[in-house]
C-alpha positions in Angstrom: 96.0 117.4 59.7 95.4 114.9 62.3 93.2 116.5 65.4 95.0 116.3 68.7 91.7 114.9 70.3 92.2 111.9 68.2 95.6 111.5 69.0 94.9 111.6 72.7 92.2 108.9 72.4 94.6 106.6 69.9 97.3 106.8 73.0 94.8 106.0 75.6 93.5 103.1 73.5 97.1 101.9 72.7 97.5 101.9 76.5 94.5 100.2 77.7 93.9 97.8 74.8 90.4 98.2 75.6 87.4 100.7 74.2 85.3 100.5 76.9 87.8 100.9 79.5 89.2 104.3 77.7 85.4 105.4 77.3 85.0 105.0 81.1 88.4 106.9 81.8 87.8 109.7 79.3 83.9 109.8 80.1 82.9 109.5 76.8 80.7 106.9 74.8 82.5 103.9 73.2 80.8 104.5 69.9 82.7 108.0 70.4 85.6 106.3 70.6 85.1 103.7 67.9 84.2 106.8 65.5 87.5 108.6 66.3 89.5 105.7 65.9 88.0 104.9 62.7 88.3 108.6 61.2 92.0 108.3 62.5 92.4 105.1 60.6 91.1 106.6 57.4 93.5 109.7 57.8 96.4 107.4 58.1 95.1 104.8 55.5 96.1 101.7 57.7 94.5 99.9 60.5 95.8 100.9 64.0 94.2 98.1 66.1 93.3 94.2 65.2 91.1 92.3 67.2 93.0 88.7 67.8 91.2 86.5 70.4 88.9 88.6 71.5 91.3 91.0 72.7 92.8 94.2 71.1 96.2 94.6 69.9 98.1 97.4 68.0 99.2 96.7 64.3 102.6 97.4 63.0 101.3 100.8 61.9 99.8 101.5 65.5 103.1 100.7 66.9 104.8 103.2 64.5 102.2 105.9 65.5 102.2 105.7 69.5 105.5 107.2 70.1 104.9 110.2 67.8 101.5 110.8 69.0 102.8 111.0 72.7 105.5 113.4 71.4 103.1 115.5 69.7 100.8 115.5 72.4 103.6 116.6 75.0 104.6 119.2 73.1 101.3 120.4 72.3 101.1 120.7 76.1 104.2 122.4 76.1 102.9 125.0 73.9 99.9 125.7 76.0 102.2 126.2 79.4 104.3 128.4 77.2 101.6 130.6 76.2 100.3 130.3 79.8 103.6 131.3 81.1 103.8 134.5 78.9 101.1 136.2 81.1 103.7 136.3 84.1 102.3 133.3 85.6 104.4 130.0 86.2 102.4 127.2 85.2 102.5 123.7 83.7 103.5 120.1 84.5 106.7 119.3 85.8 107.5 115.7 85.9 110.5 114.4 87.9 112.1 110.9 87.4 113.9 109.9 90.5 116.0 106.8 91.2 117.3 107.3 94.4 115.5 105.9 97.8 116.3 109.4 99.6 115.4 111.6 96.5 111.7 110.0 96.9 111.9 110.8 100.8 112.6 114.5 100.4 111.1 115.4 96.6 107.1 115.2 97.6 108.1 118.0 100.3 110.0 120.0 97.8 107.2 119.4 95.4 104.1 120.7 98.2 106.1 123.4 98.7 107.0 124.5 95.4 103.2 123.7 94.5 102.6 126.5 97.5 104.6 129.2 95.5 103.3 128.1 92.2 100.2 126.5 92.6 99.5 126.4 88.7 102.3 124.0 88.6 101.5 120.2 88.7 104.4 118.0 89.4 104.6 114.3 88.8 107.5 112.4 90.6 108.5 109.3 88.5 109.7 106.4 90.4 112.2 104.6 88.3 115.4 102.6 88.1 118.8 104.6 87.5 119.5 103.1 83.6 115.8 104.5 83.1 116.6 108.5 84.1 118.5 109.5 81.3 116.4 107.9 78.4 113.3 109.4 79.9 114.7 113.0 79.9 116.1 112.4 76.3 112.9 111.2 75.1 110.9 114.2 77.0 109.0 111.9 79.5 110.6 114.1 82.1 111.8 117.4 82.8 114.1 116.8 85.4 116.1 113.8 86.9 117.6 112.8 90.3 120.3 110.2 89.9 123.1 109.0 92.5 126.0 109.4 89.8 127.7 112.0 87.7 126.0 112.3 84.5 127.2 116.0 83.6 128.4 116.9 80.4 127.6 116.0 76.6 123.4 116.9 76.3 122.8 116.9 80.4 123.3 119.6 82.5 123.6 118.5 86.7 123.9 120.3 90.1 124.6 118.7 93.0 121.1 118.3 95.1 122.5 116.6 98.6 124.8 114.4 100.1 123.3 110.8 101.1 124.8 109.0 104.0 125.0 105.4 104.2 125.1 103.6 107.3 125.5 100.2 108.6 122.3 99.1 110.7 121.7 96.0 113.0 118.8 95.0 115.4 118.8 96.6 118.8 119.8 93.6 120.4 122.9 92.8 118.6 126.1 92.6 120.5 127.6 95.2 118.5 125.4 97.9 119.6 127.2 98.0 123.1 130.5 99.0 121.4 131.7 102.3 120.0 132.7 101.0 116.5 133.6 98.0 114.9 136.1 97.2 112.6 135.7 96.7 108.7 137.1 93.0 109.2 134.2 92.3 111.5 131.7 92.5 108.5 133.3 89.2 107.7 131.3 86.3 108.7 128.0 88.5 109.4 124.7 87.6 107.7 123.9 90.5 105.6 121.5 92.1 103.3 122.4 94.2 100.3 120.4 96.1 97.6 120.2 95.0 93.9 123.2 95.4 91.6 122.0 98.6 90.3 121.8 100.2 93.6 124.0 103.4 94.3 123.9 102.3 98.2 125.5 98.7 96.9 128.0 100.6 94.5 129.0 102.7 97.5 129.3 100.0 100.3 131.3 97.8 97.9 133.6 100.7 96.6 134.4 101.5 100.4 135.0 98.1 101.3 137.1 97.4 98.4 139.7 100.1 99.8 139.6 97.6 102.8 140.5 94.7 100.4 136.8 92.9 101.1 134.8 92.2 98.1 131.3 91.0 97.8 132.3 87.0 97.7 134.1 87.8 101.2 130.4 88.7 102.7 127.9 86.3 103.8 125.2 87.6 101.8 121.9 85.7 102.4 119.5 88.3 101.2 119.4 90.5 98.2 116.4 93.3 98.6 115.8 95.9 95.7 113.9 98.2 98.2 115.5 100.0 101.4 112.2 99.7 103.4 111.9 96.4 103.4 115.6 95.8 104.3 115.3 98.0 107.2 112.0 96.1 108.1 114.1 92.9 107.8 116.9 94.2 110.1 114.1 95.4 112.6 112.9 91.7 112.9 116.2 90.7 113.8 117.5 88.9 110.7 121.2 90.0 109.8 122.9 93.6 109.5 122.6 95.9 106.3 124.2 99.2 104.7 121.4 101.5 104.0 120.8 105.2 103.3 120.6 106.8 106.8 117.5 108.4 105.7 115.5 105.8 104.4 116.4 104.1 108.1 115.3 107.4 109.8 112.0 106.2 111.3 113.6 102.9 112.7 116.3 104.6 114.1 114.1 107.3 115.8 112.1 104.3 117.1 115.2 102.4 118.4 114.0 99.4 116.1 117.4 99.5 114.4 120.6 100.8 115.8 123.2 102.4 113.9 127.1 101.3 114.0 130.3 102.7 113.1 132.8 101.2 111.1 136.2 102.7 111.8 138.2 104.1 108.8 134.9 104.2 106.3 133.0 107.0 105.2 130.2 106.0 103.1 128.4 108.7 101.2 127.0 109.5 97.7 126.3 112.5 95.9 122.9 112.9 94.7 122.5 115.3 91.5 119.4 116.8 89.8 119.9 116.6 85.9 118.3 118.1 82.8 118.7 118.6 79.2 121.5 121.1 78.4 120.3 121.8 74.7 116.6 122.2 75.6 115.0 125.5 76.4 113.6 124.9 79.7 110.2 125.9 80.2 109.7 128.1 83.3 108.6 125.8 85.6 111.7 123.7 85.1 113.8 127.0 85.3 112.0 127.8 88.8 112.2 124.3 90.3 115.9 124.0 89.4 116.6 127.0 91.1 114.3 126.3 94.1 115.4 123.5 95.3 118.7 125.2 96.8 116.2 128.3 98.1 117.6 129.2 101.6 113.9 128.6 102.7 114.5 124.9 101.9 117.6 124.0 103.8 115.8 122.3 106.3 115.3 119.7 103.4 118.5 119.2 102.1 119.8 119.2 105.9 117.1 116.1 106.6 118.8 114.2 104.1 122.2 115.1 104.8 121.9 114.4 108.5 
């Protein structure tokens, strides 16, 4: 039977493609690394690495083994966590894949509070794009996901996390600041910054503007940016207007370095969901966090996101 220690070393080597670096990271000698890799190759009967041009590359056998090695190591950790949890203590490593800007603002605070309540649970928040959250859940690379679209049903179970409000921001000296609200049609002709095509904020903006017969081609889009904070900074510097999550612009709104403008007859918001695999028996850590997000003690964090 293949030893887990050798699999851990193999995975680390496969990720770094450098035995010396792996030795430093694992605090063991390079000859020990080489010994374990050679032993694993003898057990499998095929080489796992090839030296090409002075560097290392995975062989076909190495590439085939890597996902299985990662899966076995995850399951070994889950077994250890399950055994520890049988002692009436919640322990483990909780991995949360997050694809929303607002999620990354409040999730760290949820994680910190959760750790205070369950100090033996380590939480990792994995920033990724929307299309990668579900695959990470299905491949057991994440225990929970946070997304801004409904993926409930089938193999996935979800609960509403909070409501994210999308607002129009402008530089403080913009003529619209002196007005109570603007008409939707006034957006046409204004230099505007938008998020990338896969962004939930962009999806909500276009859906709402579509209700008023305004399409993306009707707007004077001069910049597309895949980061909400960068958009806020650009508007703050006096360049254009933009629709962003209110929580992402919160610091700038509080400082008065950007201003929020009301747009008549519009209501831009999106529901943010927490999701997990429904056909998988959750660990006690996953179950605890799933309920923890709506603990009354955390209402202030939910309100912060929804204000």
